[in-house]
C-alpha positions as CSV (number, residue, x, y, z in Angstrom):
1,M,66.0,-182.7,-14.9
2,R,68.2,-180.3,-16.7
3,K,71.3,-182.4,-16.1
4,L,69.4,-185.5,-17.5
5,F,68.7,-183.4,-20.4
6,F,71.7,-182.4,-21.0
7,I,73.2,-186.4,-20.2
8,M,70.9,-187.6,-23.1
9,L,71.7,-184.9,-25.6
10,L,75.1,-185.8,-24.8
11,L,74.7,-189.7,-25.5
12,V,72.8,-188.7,-28.5
13,M,75.4,-185.9,-29.8
14,S,78.1,-188.7,-29.2
15,S,76.8,-191.3,-31.1
16,C,76.6,-189.4,-34.3
17,V,80.2,-190.5,-35.7
18,Y,80.7,-188.3,-39.3
19,D,81.2,-190.3,-42.0
20,P,83.1,-188.4,-44.6
21,P,82.1,-188.8,-48.6
22,M,84.6,-191.6,-50.2
23,A,86.5,-190.7,-52.9
24,F,86.6,-192.7,-56.4
25,L,88.5,-193.3,-59.5
26,N,85.6,-193.4,-62.1
27,I,86.6,-195.5,-65.2
28,Y,84.3,-195.0,-68.2
29,N,84.0,-197.7,-70.1
30,Y,83.4,-196.3,-74.2
31,S,82.8,-199.6,-76.3
32,D,80.1,-201.4,-77.7
33,K,81.0,-204.5,-74.7
34,A,81.3,-204.9,-71.0
35,V,85.1,-205.1,-69.9
36,Y,86.4,-206.2,-67.1
37,Y,89.0,-204.3,-65.1
38,S,92.1,-205.0,-62.3
39,I,93.9,-202.3,-60.9
40,T,97.2,-202.2,-59.5
41,Y,99.1,-200.1,-56.9
42,N,102.1,-200.1,-58.7
43,K,103.9,-199.8,-62.1
44,T,103.6,-203.4,-63.3
45,D,103.8,-205.0,-66.9
46,S,101.9,-208.1,-65.8
47,L,98.4,-209.0,-64.8
48,P,98.2,-210.2,-61.4
49,Q,97.1,-213.5,-60.4
50,K,94.9,-211.8,-57.3
51,P,92.6,-210.9,-56.9
52,R,90.9,-213.6,-59.5
53,L,88.4,-212.0,-61.3
54,K,85.6,-213.9,-61.8
55,L,82.1,-213.8,-64.5
56,F,79.4,-211.9,-63.7
57,Y,76.2,-214.5,-63.3
58,N,72.7,-214.6,-63.0
59,W,71.3,-215.6,-59.6
60,D,68.5,-218.5,-60.0
61,M,68.1,-218.3,-63.3
62,N,65.5,-220.6,-63.6
63,I,62.8,-218.7,-61.4
64,K,59.1,-219.6,-62.2
65,D,55.7,-217.5,-61.1
66,K,52.8,-220.1,-60.2
67,L,51.6,-220.5,-63.7
68,G,54.9,-221.7,-64.7
69,N,55.7,-218.0,-66.4
70,K,59.4,-217.6,-66.5
71,I,60.3,-214.8,-64.1
72,F,63.5,-212.2,-64.9
73,S,66.1,-213.0,-62.6
74,P,68.3,-209.9,-61.6
75,I,72.1,-210.0,-62.7
76,I,74.6,-209.9,-59.7
77,Q,77.3,-207.8,-61.6
78,T,80.9,-207.9,-60.3
79,G,82.3,-204.3,-59.0
80,Y,84.9,-204.9,-61.7
81,R,83.2,-205.2,-65.0
82,I,81.9,-202.0,-66.8
83,D,78.8,-202.4,-69.4
84,A,79.1,-200.9,-72.5
85,Y,78.8,-197.1,-72.7
86,D,78.6,-197.0,-68.7
87,V,81.6,-196.0,-65.9
88,G,82.3,-198.2,-62.7
89,R,83.8,-197.0,-59.9
90,E,86.8,-197.7,-57.9
91,M,87.3,-196.6,-54.4
92,M,90.1,-194.7,-53.6
93,P,91.7,-193.1,-50.3
94,G,91.1,-189.8,-49.4
95,S,88.2,-187.7,-49.3
96,R,85.8,-187.0,-52.2
97,D,87.2,-183.4,-52.8
98,N,90.2,-184.6,-53.0
99,P,91.3,-188.2,-53.8
100,S,94.8,-189.9,-53.4
101,F,97.1,-193.0,-53.7
102,P,97.9,-195.0,-50.7
103,S,100.8,-194.3,-48.7
104,G,103.8,-194.9,-51.1
105,V,102.4,-195.7,-53.8
106,N,103.4,-193.5,-57.2
107,E,101.4,-195.2,-60.0
108,I,98.7,-197.1,-60.6
109,T,98.4,-200.2,-63.5
110,I,94.7,-201.0,-64.7
111,F,94.2,-204.3,-67.2
112,F,91.2,-204.2,-69.0
113,I,90.0,-207.7,-70.1
114,T,87.3,-208.0,-72.5
115,E,83.7,-210.0,-71.7
116,E,84.7,-212.7,-74.9
117,I,88.1,-213.3,-72.9
118,M,86.8,-213.7,-69.7
119,R,83.4,-216.0,-71.1
120,E,86.3,-218.2,-72.9
121,Y,89.2,-218.8,-70.5
122,S,89.4,-219.6,-67.0
123,W,91.2,-217.0,-65.1
124,K,94.1,-219.2,-64.3
125,Q,94.6,-219.0,-68.3
126,I,93.9,-215.5,-68.6
127,Y,96.9,-214.8,-66.0
128,N,99.1,-217.4,-67.1
129,M,98.9,-216.0,-71.1
130,Q,98.3,-212.2,-69.9
131,L,95.4,-212.3,-71.8
132,Y,94.4,-208.6,-71.1
133,E,93.3,-206.0,-74.0
134,S,95.2,-203.1,-73.0
135,K,96.5,-201.6,-70.1
136,V,97.1,-198.2,-68.9
137,M,99.5,-196.8,-66.3
138,L,98.7,-193.6,-64.6
139,T,100.3,-191.2,-61.4
140,E,97.9,-189.3,-59.1
141,G,99.3,-186.4,-60.9
142,E,97.8,-187.7,-63.8
143,L,94.6,-188.4,-62.6
144,K,94.4,-185.3,-60.7
145,G,94.6,-183.8,-64.0
146,K,91.5,-185.5,-65.2
147,C,89.7,-185.6,-62.0
148,W,90.1,-188.7,-61.0
149,R,88.4,-189.8,-64.5
150,Y,89.9,-192.5,-66.8
151,T,87.9,-193.3,-70.2
152,Y,88.7,-196.9,-72.0
153,I,88.5,-197.0,-75.5
154,P,89.0,-200.2,-77.2
155,S,92.1,-201.0,-79.3
156,E,91.5,-201.4,-83.2
157,H,92.7,-205.0,-83.7
């Protein structure tokens, strides 16, 4: 009986896998409008063609109850869209206490695209005409100094 208890305890303990907390780069949108972002893991002057960013959308916008009243439908939000005065989180390698860049990467480039541009142009047009609002290049040391936080402040036109 005692052996059976130890075997069962061993099985239970071996099935518990430690999953450490994930590391994130927090991107704060300090503007009045939603903004989309694209991150490349290198120093670049051009908005990458892939991954292709998509505009958020409402799921099944014509839902009605039994009386015919429209029911609010949830917004399906993409992971690279940050609402006004909100924060987006980009998963990074490393742990929560020690985020890092992927091996061999020294700098990242973040491109910011306004929602107006996303609504008005296709991704092919955005890529071909490089229609980003702004870009920032950051080293791992700069992000460590900022506690892995970056604040987007829109440019004045």
